[in-house]
C-alpha positions in Angstrom: 22.6 53.7 -51.6 23.8 50.5 -49.9 21.5 51.0 -46.9 18.5 51.5 -49.3 19.3 48.2 -51.1 19.6 46.3 -47.8 16.4 47.9 -46.5 14.5 47.1 -49.7 15.9 43.5 -49.7 14.7 43.0 -46.1 11.2 44.4 -46.9 10.9 42.1 -50.0 12.0 39.1 -47.9 9.5 39.9 -45.2 6.7 40.4 -47.8 7.6 37.1 -49.5 7.5 35.3 -46.2 4.1 36.7 -45.4 2.8 35.7 -48.8 4.1 32.2 -48.5 2.5 31.8 -45.0 -0.8 33.2 -46.3 -0.8 30.8 -49.3 0.1 27.9 -47.1 -2.8 28.7 -44.7 -5.1 29.3 -47.6 -4.2 26.0 -49.2 -4.7 24.2 -45.9 -8.3 25.5 -45.9 -9.3 25.7 -49.5 -6.7 23.7 -51.6 -5.6 26.5 -53.9 -2.2 25.0 -54.9 -1.7 22.4 -57.6 -1.2 18.8 -56.4 2.5 18.8 -57.4 3.2 21.6 -54.8 0.5 20.7 -52.3 1.7 17.1 -51.9 5.2 18.4 -51.0 4.1 20.5 -48.1 5.1 19.1 -44.7 1.6 18.5 -43.3 0.5 16.6 -46.5 1.1 13.1 -47.6 0.6 12.3 -51.3 -0.9 9.0 -52.4 -4.0 7.1 -51.3 -6.2 7.6 -48.3 -8.7 5.0 -47.0 -12.3 6.0 -47.2 -14.0 2.7 -46.1 -13.2 -0.8 -44.8 -15.3 -3.9 -44.7 -15.2 -7.7 -44.7 -17.0 -10.0 -47.1 -17.7 -13.6 -46.3 -18.6 -16.1 -49.1 -19.6 -19.7 -49.2 -18.9 -22.3 -52.0 -22.4 -23.5 -51.5 -24.1 -20.2 -52.2 -24.2 -18.7 -55.7 -25.3 -15.4 -54.3 -22.3 -14.7 -52.0 -19.5 -12.7 -53.4 -15.9 -13.1 -52.5 -14.9 -9.9 -54.4 -16.7 -6.6 -54.4 -16.8 -4.2 -57.4 -13.0 -3.8 -58.2 -13.7 -0.3 -59.5 -14.7 0.8 -56.0 -13.0 -1.7 -53.7 -9.5 -3.1 -53.4 -9.3 -6.6 -51.9 -6.4 -7.6 -49.6 -5.4 -11.0 -51.0 -5.4 -12.9 -47.8 -8.2 -15.3 -46.9 -9.1 -14.6 -43.3 -9.6 -18.4 -42.8 -6.1 -19.1 -44.3 -7.8 -21.6 -46.7 -8.9 -23.7 -43.7 -12.6 -22.7 -43.9 -13.6 -25.7 -46.0 -16.5 -24.0 -47.9 -16.1 -20.6 -46.4 -13.7 -17.7 -47.0 -13.6 -14.1 -45.9 -11.7 -11.1 -47.3 -10.9 -7.6 -46.2 -11.9 -4.9 -48.7 -10.9 -1.3 -48.6 -12.0 1.8 -50.5 -9.1 4.1 -51.3 -8.8 7.3 -53.3 -6.1 9.8 -54.2 -6.3 12.9 -52.1 -7.1 15.1 -55.2 -9.9 12.8 -56.2 -11.9 13.2 -52.9 -15.3 14.6 -53.3 -17.3 16.7 -50.8 -19.3 13.8 -49.6 -16.3 11.4 -49.2 -15.3 10.4 -45.7 -11.7 9.6 -44.7 -11.1 6.8 -42.1 -9.0 8.1 -39.2 -9.8 5.5 -36.5 -10.8 1.8 -36.3 -11.6 -0.6 -33.5 -12.6 -4.2 -33.3 -15.3 -5.4 -30.9 -18.9 -6.5 -30.4 -20.0 -3.3 -28.7 -20.3 0.2 -30.1 -17.3 2.1 -28.9 -19.6 5.2 -28.3 -20.7 3.4 -25.1 -17.8 5.1 -23.4 -17.2 8.0 -25.8 -19.1 11.0 -27.1 -19.3 11.5 -30.9 -21.1 14.1 -33.0 -22.1 14.4 -36.6 -19.9 12.6 -39.1 -17.5 11.4 -36.4 -19.7 8.8 -34.9 -18.5 5.2 -34.9 -19.9 3.2 -37.9 -20.4 -0.5 -37.8 -19.0 -2.9 -40.4 -18.8 -6.7 -40.7 -16.5 -8.9 -38.5 -16.7 -6.5 -35.6 -15.1 -3.5 -37.4 -16.0 0.0 -36.1 -14.9 2.9 -38.2 -14.6 6.6 -37.3 -14.6 8.7 -40.5 -14.6 12.4 -41.3 -15.5 14.4 -44.3 -14.1 17.7 -42.9 -12.1 19.6 -45.4 -8.5 18.3 -45.5 -9.2 15.4 -43.2 -7.0 13.5 -45.6 -4.0 15.7 -44.6 -4.3 14.8 -40.9 -1.6 12.5 -39.5 -4.5 10.5 -38.2 -5.8 9.6 -41.6 -5.5 5.9 -42.4 -3.5 5.5 -45.6 -2.9 1.7 -45.8 -4.4 -1.5 -44.4 -3.0 -5.0 -44.1 -3.8 -8.3 -42.4 -1.6 -10.3 -40.1 -2.4 -13.6 -38.2 -1.9 -15.1 -34.8 -2.2 -14.2 -31.2 1.5 -13.3 -31.3 1.3 -11.2 -34.4 3.5 -8.1 -34.3 3.9 -5.0 -36.5 7.5 -3.8 -37.0 6.9 -1.3 -39.8 7.3 2.4 -39.0 4.0 4.2 -38.8 1.9 1.0 -38.6 -0.1 -0.2 -35.7 -1.7 -3.6 -35.2 -5.1 -3.8 -33.6 -5.3 -5.7 -30.2 -8.4 -7.7 -31.1 -8.8 -10.2 -33.9 -11.6 -9.9 -36.4 -14.8 -11.5 -35.3 -15.5 -14.4 -37.6 -17.2 -17.7 -36.8 -15.3 -20.3 -34.7 -13.4 -21.7 -37.7 -12.2 -18.3 -38.7 -11.3 -17.1 -35.2 -8.8 -19.9 -34.8 -6.6 -18.0 -37.3 -6.9 -14.8 -35.3 -6.8 -12.4 -38.3 -5.8 -8.9 -37.2 -6.0 -5.6 -39.0 -2.9 -3.4 -39.0 -3.1 0.2 -40.1 -0.7 2.8 -41.4 -1.5 6.4 -40.6 0.0 9.3 -42.5 2.7 9.0 -45.2 4.8 6.0 -45.8 8.0 6.3 -43.8 11.3 6.5 -45.7 13.6 3.7 -44.6 17.4 4.3 -44.7 19.8 1.4 -44.7 21.9 1.3 -41.6 25.7 1.4 -42.0 27.4 -1.3 -39.8 30.6 0.0 -38.3 33.4 -1.3 -36.0 32.9 0.0 -32.4 35.2 2.6 -30.9 37.0 -0.1 -29.0 37.8 -1.9 -32.3 35.4 -4.8 -31.6 32.5 -6.1 -33.6 30.1 -9.0 -32.7 28.1 -11.0 -35.1 25.2 -13.1 -33.9 24.3 -16.0 -36.3 20.7 -17.1 -35.9 20.1 -20.3 -37.8 16.9 -22.2 -38.4 14.3 -20.2 -36.4 11.5 -22.2 -38.1 8.7 -19.7 -37.2 5.1 -20.3 -38.0 1.9 -18.3 -38.5 0.6 -18.3 -34.9 2.2 -19.8 -31.9 3.6 -22.9 -33.6 4.1 -26.4 -32.2 7.3 -27.5 -30.5 9.3 -30.4 -31.9 11.7 -32.4 -29.8 11.7 -29.8 -27.0 14.2 -30.3 -24.2 13.6 -31.1 -21.4 10.2 -32.6 -22.3 8.7 -31.6 -18.9 9.8 -28.0 -19.1 7.0 -25.6 -18.2 4.8 -28.5 -17.3 5.2 -29.9 -20.8 3.5 -26.9 -22.4 5.4 -25.5 -25.3 4.5 -22.9 -27.9 7.3 -23.1 -30.4 7.6 -19.5 -31.5 7.1 -17.9 -28.0 9.9 -20.1 -26.6 12.2 -19.4 -29.6 11.7 -15.7 -29.6 12.1 -15.5 -25.8 15.4 -17.3 -26.1 16.8 -15.1 -29.0 15.5 -11.9 -27.4 17.3 -12.8 -24.1 20.6 -13.3 -26.0 20.1 -10.0 -27.8 19.8 -8.1 -24.5 22.7 -10.0 -22.9 25.2 -10.2 -25.8 24.3 -6.9 -27.5 25.5 -7.9 -31.0 26.4 -5.3 -33.6 24.9 -7.4 -36.5 22.5 -10.3 -36.9 23.0 -12.8 -39.7 20.0 -15.1 -40.3 21.2 -18.1 -42.2 18.0 -19.5 -43.6 14.8 -21.3 -42.6 13.6 -18.3 -40.6 10.1 -19.4 -41.8 8.8 -22.9 -41.4 6.9 -22.9 -44.6 4.7 -25.9 -43.8 3.2 -24.2 -40.8 3.3 -20.6 -42.2 0.2 -20.1 -44.4 0.9 -16.3 -43.9 4.7 -16.1 -44.1 4.6 -12.3 -43.6 3.4 -12.8 -40.0 6.3 -15.1 -39.4 8.9 -12.7 -40.9 7.6 -9.8 -38.8 8.1 -11.8 -35.6 11.8 -12.2 -36.0 12.3 -8.7 -37.6 10.5 -7.0 -34.7 13.1 -8.3 -32.2 15.9 -6.6 -34.1 14.1 -3.4 -35.1 12.9 -2.6 -31.6 16.5 -3.0 -30.4 17.9 -1.0 -33.4 20.2 -3.8 -34.5 21.0 -4.2 -38.2 20.2 -7.7 -39.7 20.9 -9.5 -42.9 19.1 -12.6 -44.2 19.5 -15.5 -46.6 17.0 -18.2 -47.3 16.9 -22.0 -46.6 15.0 -24.8 -48.2 11.9 -24.2 -46.1 11.4 -20.4 -46.2 9.5 -20.3 -49.5 7.3 -23.4 -48.7 4.7 -21.1 -47.2 2.6 -18.4 -48.7 5.4 -16.3 -50.3 8.1 -17.2 -52.9 11.7 -16.2 -52.4 11.4 -13.0 -54.4 8.4 -11.7 -52.4 10.0 -12.7 -49.1 13.1 -10.7 -50.0 11.1 -7.7 -51.1 9.3 -7.7 -47.8 12.5 -8.1 -45.8 14.3 -5.4 -47.7 11.5 -2.9 -46.9 11.9 -3.2 -43.2 13.9 -0.9 -40.9 17.4 -2.0 -40.0 17.4 -4.6 -42.8 20.6 -5.0 -44.8 19.1 -7.8 -46.9 19.3 -7.6 -50.7 18.0 -9.7 -53.5 21.3 -9.5 -55.3 22.0 -9.4 -59.1 19.0 -10.6 -61.2 21.4 -12.4 -63.6 22.8 -14.6 -60.9 21.0 -17.8 -59.7 19.1 -17.5 -56.4 17.7 -14.7 -54.4 20.0 -13.2 -51.8 23.5 -13.2 -53.2 25.0 -10.0 -51.8 27.7 -8.4 -49.7 27.6 -6.6 -46.4 30.5 -4.2 -45.7 31.3 -3.3 -42.1 33.2 0.0 -42.0 36.1 0.8 -39.8 35.7 2.7 -36.5 34.9 6.4 -36.2 34.4 8.2 -39.5 36.4 5.7 -41.6 35.0 5.2 -45.1 37.0 2.0 -45.6 35.7 -1.5 -45.1 37.1 -3.5 -42.1 35.0 -6.6 -42.7 33.3 -8.1 -45.7 30.5 -10.6 -45.4 29.5 -12.6 -48.4 26.0 -14.1 -48.3 24.8 -16.6 -50.9 21.6 -18.4 -51.6 22.1 -22.2 -51.5 18.6 -22.8 -52.9 16.6 -25.8 -51.8 16.2 -29.3 -53.3 18.2 -31.0 -56.0 16.9 -30.1 -59.5 18.2 -33.6 -60.7 17.1 -36.2 -58.1 18.0 -39.0 -60.4 21.6 -38.1 -60.7 22.2 -36.1 -57.5 19.7 -36.9 -54.7 19.1 -34.5 -51.8 19.9 -30.8 -52.0 20.8 -28.2 -54.5 24.2 -26.6 -54.9 25.8 -23.3 -55.5 25.7 -22.6 -59.2 28.7 -21.6 -61.4 27.4 -18.1 -62.0 27.1 -17.6 -58.2 30.7 -18.6 -57.8 31.7 -16.4 -60.7 29.8 -13.5 -59.1 31.6 -14.2 -55.8 35.0 -14.3 -57.4 34.4 -11.1 -59.5 33.1 -9.2 -56.4 35.9 -10.3 -54.2 38.5 -9.4 -56.8 36.8 -6.0 -57.4 36.9 -5.2 -53.7 40.5 -6.1 -53.0 42.0 -2.7 -54.1 39.6 -0.8 -51.8 40.2 -3.1 -48.9 44.0 -2.6 -49.1 43.4 1.1 -48.2 42.1 0.0 -44.7 44.7 0.8 -42.1 44.2 -2.5 -40.3 44.0 -6.0 -41.6 40.8 -6.5 -43.6 39.0 -9.8 -43.1 36.4 -11.7 -45.2 33.7 -14.1 -43.9 30.9 -16.0 -45.7 27.4 -17.3 -44.7 25.2 -19.9 -46.4 22.4 -22.2 -45.4 23.1 -25.7 -46.7 26.6 -26.9 -45.8 29.2 -27.5 -48.5 30.2 -31.0 -49.5 33.6 -30.5 -47.7 31.7 -30.5 -44.4 31.6 -34.3 -44.8 35.4 -34.6 -45.3 36.7 -37.0 -42.6 40.1 -35.3 -42.9 38.6 -32.1 -41.3 39.7 -31.3 -37.8 36.3 -31.1 -35.9 36.2 -29.1 -32.7 34.1 -26.7 -30.7 31.0 -28.7 -30.8 29.5 -32.1 -31.7 28.9 -34.0 -35.0 25.5 -35.4 -34.1 24.1 -36.0 -37.6 25.6 -36.6 -41.0 25.9 -33.3 -42.9 23.2 -33.1 -45.5 25.3 -31.3 -48.1 24.6 -31.5 -51.8 26.0 -34.6 -53.6 27.3 -32.5 -56.5 30.3 -30.4 -55.6 30.5 -27.1 -57.6 33.8 -26.0 -56.0 32.7 -23.1 -53.8 35.1 -24.2 -50.9 38.1 -23.8 -53.2 36.8 -20.4 -54.4 36.5 -19.2 -50.8 40.1 -20.3 -50.0 41.5 -18.7 -53.1 39.8 -15.4 -52.5 41.1 -15.3 -48.9 37.8 -15.9 -47.0 38.7 -17.0 -43.4 35.5 -18.8 -42.4 32.1 -19.9 -43.7 29.2 -20.7 -41.4 25.9 -22.5 -42.3 22.7 -23.8 -40.7 20.4 -26.5 -42.0 21.6 -29.5 -39.9 20.1 -28.4 -36.6 21.8 -30.7 -34.2 25.3 -30.1 -35.6 27.1 -27.2 -33.8 30.8 -27.8 -34.5 33.5 -26.0 -36.5 35.6 -28.0 -38.9 39.1 -26.9 -40.0 39.7 -27.6 -43.7 43.3 -27.7 -44.7 45.3 -27.1 -47.8 47.3 -29.9 -49.5 50.4 -28.8 -47.5 48.4 -29.5 -44.3 48.2 -25.8 -43.4 44.9 -24.3 -42.1 42.9 -23.0 -45.0 39.2 -22.4 -44.0 37.0 -22.8 -40.9 33.6 -24.3 -41.7 31.1 -23.8 -38.8 27.5 -24.7 -38.0 25.3 -22.2 -36.3 23.2 -24.8 -34.5 19.4 -24.8 -34.7 17.8 -22.1 -32.6 14.0 -22.7 -33.2 11.6 -25.0 -31.5 9.5 -25.2 -34.7 12.2 -27.3 -36.3 13.5 -30.7 -35.3 15.9 -31.3 -32.5 16.4 -34.7 -30.9 19.7 -36.6 -31.3 20.0 -37.4 -27.7 18.6 -34.3 -26.1 19.8 -31.4 -28.3 19.3 -28.0 -26.7 18.7 -25.1 -29.0 21.6 -22.7 -29.4 23.0 -19.7 -31.2 26.5 -19.0 -32.5 28.5 -15.8 -32.1 31.6 -14.4 -33.8 33.5 -11.9 -31.6 35.8 -9.9 -33.8 38.7 -7.8 -32.6 40.0 -5.6 -35.4 43.0 -4.4 -33.3 44.5 -7.9 -33.3 42.7 -9.2 -36.4 41.3 -12.0 -34.2 38.1 -13.9 -34.4 36.6 -15.9 -31.5 33.5 -18.0 -31.8 31.3 -19.4 -29.1 27.7 -20.5 -28.5 24.9 -19.8 -26.0 22.3 -22.3 -24.9 18.6 -22.1 -24.4 18.6 -24.6 -21.5 21.2 -25.8 -19.1 24.4 -23.7 -18.8 22.6 -20.7 -20.1 24.9 -18.1 -18.6 28.1 -19.5 -20.1 29.9 -19.2 -23.4 30.0 -22.7 -24.7 32.9 -24.1 -26.8 34.8 -20.9 -27.2 37.5 -21.0 -29.8 40.0 -18.6 -31.4 39.8 -19.4 -35.1 41.6 -16.4 -36.7 44.7 -14.7 -35.3 46.6 -11.9 -37.0 44.2 -12.1 -39.9 45.1 -15.8 -40.6 43.2 -19.0 -40.1 44.7 -20.9 -37.1 44.1 -24.3 -35.7 42.2 -24.4 -32.5 
């Protein structure tokens, strides 16, 4: 009896498998399954597929030219290919897109695209509906109306536009085209480039930063990149005659940071604001992608906060954070919606091995931009009471869990605009130079005291590019309380000067075994192979004088 049951079960299992394979193959050819099941099959990707792409150009002098095609049929990508520099001319990419289940027999799906003046079939053979089709601005499409062409991993499912000769595409599944769209001379200066996604949208999992097996962890603070749309223009580059006096800001900045990534091999990047130089970034997305690509290709987690210039380009803070959050290896978060600012959040670094306990906590807060009350408090904005309240509540809420860690847990903080206490003449300044007066807010909302009371060991900022020191703030009893450091400006798109300032980057080298934190900097020019101004600022989990 038992053998008969087993034999029957095996036969039923084999029969079920055969039926499933048959239905799968039948659906792949004739679409017999409902969409709810069909879309979950491994070779299918639910959502929209692109059926056509074109560019429309319009002139303010012509009443007949249209900047927007029929919205029922076409979706316009809301980026003027002239970046609003075309005087009377603008141009826009339009795409036709459909849900897979809405495709008709005569619909064609785009599965390849090239940019050029010549027909790509000059060097290729194509037949039937797979010939190259010409569109405006040098676009050539290859489309197919074969059954289930939309299920192919080659099917184009999304289109975007980036700008600049140095434009890069860090998103998984996307590929930027080598050639810029062919517009007139005014439009070609912007070098608008199409980037395409093929297949389904990739699922992005947040990385989990963790102490290395040797008990070490290295944080690289990158302050004030000031990246542009396009190559950018250098400001106060040193030495002035470097490379024959030729200087593309973003190329030199990214080469510098990339070199340090390869040499120092940090475990985490913290970008402390003004990644984007808003004034020269009419397409902020292109600027964001340039710094993100460096970290993503090297598989290094990164966390960002904003400065006063990031949202002066084409995207507000909320959109910038949404974009950054969506990228691989990004730990960035918008933070609570009921707290002022965008980017108030915590990064927990777990202990080594399989530990589920936090070894380090990084508090990142938005210091906003310019003063909301210039008449009473000129200059820059300040951390708001509800941000400080959020910080206190979060720190208190984490303390119990942190006590379960087998080593000493340590807390750090990162901001963009320095605190008013950075100006305190009583501070012990070391490990760098006070080159310019700290442009901290006039109004003091008390965040320094909150940091000390909650046991944060150090806070580091950016903003004042030429300052690169650390200042030891003490308690009333003259004991060390908090280290307040500057990252030092890294980007050539922002100001330098002050007697020949060389761009630099700060590192925090953390040894959990000894609860010790060292900090040092690396230079872009001069003593480029050395650690500059190395200090021990935390020993045994306590702030110590250097």
